[in-house]
C-alpha positions in Angstrom: 104.3 98.6 102.8 103.2 97.4 106.2 102.0 94.0 107.1 99.9 94.1 110.4 98.1 91.7 112.6 94.4 92.6 112.7 91.7 91.1 115.0 94.5 89.0 116.6 94.4 86.3 113.9 94.3 88.0 110.5 97.3 89.8 108.8 96.5 92.6 106.5 98.6 94.7 104.1 98.4 98.4 105.1 100.1 101.6 104.0 101.6 101.5 100.6 99.4 98.7 99.0 97.9 101.0 96.3 101.3 102.4 95.4 102.7 98.9 95.1 99.8 97.9 92.8 100.4 101.0 90.6 104.2 100.5 90.5 103.8 96.8 89.4 100.8 97.5 87.0 98.6 95.1 88.9 95.0 95.0 87.7 91.9 94.2 89.7 90.2 90.9 88.6 93.2 90.1 86.3 96.2 89.6 88.6 96.4 86.8 91.2 98.5 87.9 94.2 100.1 85.5 96.7 101.5 86.8 100.1 103.8 84.6 102.0 104.9 85.4 105.5 107.4 84.2 108.0 107.8 85.0 111.7 111.0 83.1 112.5 113.0 85.9 114.1 111.2 88.9 112.8 108.0 89.1 110.8 108.7 89.4 107.1 106.7 88.8 103.9 107.1 88.3 100.2 104.6 89.0 97.4 104.3 87.3 94.0 101.8 87.9 91.3 100.7 86.5 88.0 98.3 87.7 85.3 95.3 85.5 84.7 93.8 84.9 81.3 90.4 86.5 80.8 87.5 84.3 81.6 84.2 84.7 79.7 81.1 83.4 81.3 78.2 82.4 79.0 74.8 83.8 80.1 
């Protein structure tokens, strides 16, 4: 997976994100993903995730 600087201020995850999601069984609207980055000597990042409980909204 690649973490790139975009628009000179925003970092984005590129190449490999979909494969990562499939490998770790991440689900849209159910998993909360946190990305932490560090640029001390070399840019690196870590990803953690947790599954959220379903939320039902009354209409």
